[in-house]
LOFIBA-861983 format. One record per residue: x, y, z of N, C-alpha, C in turn; residue in three letters. Coordinates in steps of 0.001 Angstrom, whole numbers, plus 500000, padded with zeros to 6 digits. Each point is the difference from the previous one (the first is absolute). Example, Ala and Ser with C-alpha at 12.3 -4.5 7.8 and 13.67 -1.06 7.14 Angstrom:
LOFIBA-861983
513190494310507800499110501190500000500900501200500000ALA499650501050499280500820501190500060499230501090500730SER
end
This chain:
LOFIBA-861983
711978447562148439499534498839499293500026498794500950UNK498851499403500233499929498811500824499982498789499083UNK500815499025500303500091498816499157499191498858500583UNK499582499116499142499280498812500393500974498830499977UNK500117499306501120500976498915500122499794498923498951UNK498768499634499710499742498945499028500566500355498627UNK499813501235499580500568500447498723501513499986500015UNK500580500409501125501461499997500127500548498578499939UNK499286499049500622500437498596499963499928499453498573UNK498965500365499280499866499523498618501116500572499119UNK500395501232500258501131500583499270501270499213500314UNK500211499687501276501180499222500405499988498623499337UNK498826499392499889499877498711499312500404500159498538UNK499500501038499347500325500251498595501475500263499773UNK500653500618500984501430500291499884500866498823500425UNK499382498946500511500741498814500392500612500050501386UNK499650501000500795500553500076501355499122499296501029UNK498822499567499568499088499279500889499442498816499221UNK500082498819500586499483498800499345498490499886500209UNK499357499176499198498552499776500167499700499416501381UNK500882499143500480499804499378501309500046501063501111UNK500976500895499936500094501064501006498847500992499842UNK499606500283498755498867500900499767498745499457500667UNK499779498710499898498816499399500625500012500190501517UNK501177500045500587500111500175501456499734501450500394UNK500677500953499352499907501403500438498781500731499447UNK499386499485498947498856500692499398498673499355500405UNK499998499341501131498774499382500498499011501082500431UNK498726499792499705498975501007500290499915500357501477UNK500257499048500864499839500257501431501078500914500587UNK501088500256499278501054500876500536500236501248499158UNK499284500141498893500216501136499109499827501345500678UNK498931500174500755499764501279500684501087500262501033UNK500439498938500659501054500116501006501314500465499363UNK500301499473498836501213500404499290499861501442499507UNK498872500329499405499782501367499502500084501043501111UNK499582499638501211500006500956501117501396500507500328UNK501012499220499666501379500378500352500749500676498865UNK499378500174498844500689500628498869500548501360500416UNK499230500733500783500497501242500600500285501115499020UNK501092500683500230500374501211499263500047499732498493UNK499534500964499253500008499891498549501422500154499454UNK500283499278498942501292500127499327500216501450499570UNK498939500674499625500095501402499558500499500930501106UNK499879499571501244500437500824501135501398499648500502UNK500660499079499323501347499582500385500949500447498892UNK500861500941500319500879500595498987501436499529500201UNK500253498761499591501326499392500118500279499209498731UNK501277499659499805500350499198498837500085498514500314UNK499927499651501269499900498600500427499359499978501365UNK499391498871500332499260499901501253500375498713500716UNK499927500045501325500155498804500826498700499816500761UNK499431498814499901498731499696500655500229499026501151UNK499656500421501194500085499143501180498592499608500406UNK499734498718499989498727499482500486500274499185501251UNK499370500367501109500236499295501260498698499403500517UNK500066498744500380498877499278500596500399499636501416UNK499244500507500962500328499807501408499013499056500666UNK500522499015500669499190499058500766499431500747501209UNK498705500091500064499356500604501165499078498985500671UNK500497498760500062499235498932500637500190500047501510UNK499131499286500678500053499943501461501347499499500492UNK500626499093499249501273499438500466501115501050500045UNK499944501003499147501018501070500049499955500670501369UNK498794500239500486499861500700501280500071499043501186UNK499195498926499963499830499153501175501062498912500145UNK500405499395498904500929498871500075501453500466499968UNK500335500776498974501408500388499860500319501363500607UNK498988500783500318500241501310500613500767500953499099UNK499722499952498707500777500786499038499283501222499432UNK498919500421500609499261501145499466500895501216499852UNK500675500370501043500841501205499962501207499798499089UNK500525498781499936501136499727499107499598500202498537UNK498797499558499634499527500194498628499823501491499722UNK499359500708500926499809501448499814501340500713499820UNK500905499764500927501296500679499955500790499631498747UNK500009498724499663500759499553498834499484500602498707UNK498686500006499806499438500572498776500221501503499965UNK499831500666501135500216501446500051501454500364499716UNK500927499217500517501424500240499711500285499844498508UNK499406498988499398500178499765498560499460501193499206UNK498795500446500323499406501138499294500822501269500197UNK500473500223501225500811501188500284501326499961499229UNK500628498824499964501273499879499282499818500265498509UNK498923499487499430499738500248498580499682501469499739UNK499282500624500917499666501417499861501258500860500023UNK500955499639500835501223500789500159501077499662498975UNK499786498962499207501024499573499050500042500904498772UNK501124499978499316500132500744498744499076499421498935UNK499686498717500123499131499357499022498588500574500045UNK499602500601501111498663500585500106499766501022498900UNK501063500697499602499882500986498938499654499348498661UNK500308498730499865499728499287498757498586499441499957UNK499289500052501105498614499547499995499781498667500661UNK499882499995501298499658498780500731498547500131500441UNK499194499061499541498611499932500428499837498765500873UNK499195500120501040499782498874500903498515499781500227UNK499654498759500282498644499580500303500077499078501208UNK499154500238500999499970499156501198498649499327500124UNK500040498710500272498782499213500162500191499056501183UNK498898499526500538500046499025501085499181498776499618UNK500229498919500694499269498770499715498522500107500340UNK499663500701501056498620500022500487499311501353499905UNK500632501040500482499365501325500036499944500647498628UNK500833499554499078499964500521498641501028501077499722UNK499713500762498978500924500986499451500218501167500959UNK501263500260500317500368501169500802500267501180499073UNK500695499745498891500316501063499049500131499414498605UNK499310500591498999500221499587498613501355500536499546UNK500414499661498787501286500504499512500009501525500026UNK501010500535500682500195501444500118501468500256500288UNK500452501259499862501402500290500333500312499525501417UNK501141499366500158500339499379501281499973501005501145UNK500327501241499728499983501017501062498588500251500520UNK498987499705499194498606500249500380499300498797500633UNK500640498852499980499383498787500557499876500155501514UNK498802499774500548499849500110501452500875498975500712UNK500647500450501034500798499083500803499057499188500896UNK500455498807500357499168499101500795499872500498501431UNK498769499963500487499670500385501374499043498958500572UNK499635500164501252499014499108500607498628500153499339UNK499750501141499372498714500231499346499888499306498644UNK501083499930499234499892499395498664500647498613499907UNK500637499545501053500557498644500015499771499416501381UNK498966499188500114499600499401501270499645498538499744UNK500969499101500090499805498608499617498813499297500672UNK499215499331499140498853499223500463499441499237498806UNK499986498697500063499427499214498913500856498803499633UNK499697499447498834500686498813499492501198500385499133UNK500544498986499302501152500216499132499683499501498589UNK499151500726499236499700499589498622501149500384499059UNK501137499407500243501242500397499348499978499826498488UNK499499498876499501499999499776498555499015500931499298UNK498791500131500540499012500882499382500522501433499911UNK500549500496501075500451501393500032501313500199499228UNK500826498955499918501231500094499201499671500155498519UNK498985499294499533499574500131498609499535501432499733UNK499263500580500939499550501387499843501210500942499948UNK500950499811500912501218500826500003500713499919498654UNK500203498808499511500701499810498734499217500625498850UNK498694499825500003499162500599498964500088501512500014UNK500020500573501178500116501455500121501326500494499421UNK501067499313500329501317500401499482500065499833498491UNK499469498888499498499989499776498550499220501089499278UNK498820500323500522499155501008499350500670501371500008UNK500528500402501149500618501324500087501247500082499118UNK500798498943499996501186499973499150499601500108498528UNK498981499241499601499549500034498606499476501380499638UNK499349500665500930499504501357499748501162500937499639UNK501095499886500740501167500836499684500645499584498685UNK500138498704499760500574499510498747499183500523498818UNK498671499960500121499131500481498923500203501483499720UNK500533500725500966500234501430499846501477500328499778UNK500780498964499656501400500202499646500929500260501166UNK499591499620501209500826500218501188500428498643500553UNK501278499659499857500472498722500524500045500028501522UNK499966498821500572500044499951501454500514498700500553UNK500120500015501305500380498824500772498880499772501003UNK499777498744500342498998499707501014500637499233501143UNK499537500326501188500473499345501215498767499510500749UNK500029498760500393498898499448500790500508499579501363UNK499297500429501030500366499645501368498789499348500653UNK500213498822500537498952499328500763500561499747501387UNK499327500564501002500420499843501391498995499091500673UNK500449498832500460499100499057500659500757499182501031UNK499267499442500937500615499138501010499516498558499872UNK499279499719498936499465498652499935499670499539498608UNK499275498917499947499600499407498736498551500388499708UNK499561499674498804498636500333499607498991499347500937UNK499077500820500454498921499523500871498767500824499659UNK499257499551499000498772500710499694499793500379498543UNK500927499676499101499759500293498583498866499120499503UNK499129500591499189498840499261499501500043499792498496UNK500766500832499314499961499986498545501308499541499361UNK501119500400500578501285499754499360500901499088500824UNK500927499373499284500937499053500609501431500497499805UNK500935499276500591501415500316499802500367499874498521UNK499385499054499301500274499823498568499563501231499198UNK498898500629500386499554501219499326501016501117500184UNK500457500166501216501004501036500289501256499722499184UNK500405498737499961501224499622499286499931500336498516UNK498879499731499345499912500247498556500109501495499694UNK499435500836500851500097501446499778501430500478500253UNK500617499523501067501378500387500315500939499558498883UNK499800498808499474500867499528498912499900500909498784UNK498802500441499652499857500933498872500701501318500293UNK499872500482501235500641501264500367501516499877499910UNK500531498864500428501449499799499928500483499919498542UNK499217499382499132500361499936498582500027501386499382UNK499096500868500447499924501350499441501192500856500423UNK500685499621501076501164500749500443501087499874498950UNK
end
């Protein structure tokens, strides 16, 4: 069963876990397809009584490589995190992960953490700007949608968001820090 993010957001609004203000941010037409692309594995294919969702947004801007020289540090750090989660006892309880970048896009939609491709020079090669606010809204929307999909199917969960960056927003066209804040505030209230 593939879910539609817009429907999941409307359910969250009806349940009071998402405000109208946050809904307007995450349910914008220009990011809907981007959010849906990361829904990933169907709830029907996850056989656990609770789930942990890790959504990671990695800065792949030119400054990561050219200015700070952190390309390999980002690769190694994310891979260590994925490996540790794969080897943990919690993996048996259902850890799903999604990896995205600021510029190159989605590396992996939500899937079992053991199946997430590890970062290499082929799938993580920094080049571009830092549209941090625009891509953060997409990350948050993806986590909200996937979490709501599990809630709708009676499976409680936890969500973890990781944003790895070396700088400030440079290139967002649609969203601001205030947009990110309103969505984060709703997510914190739902905890």
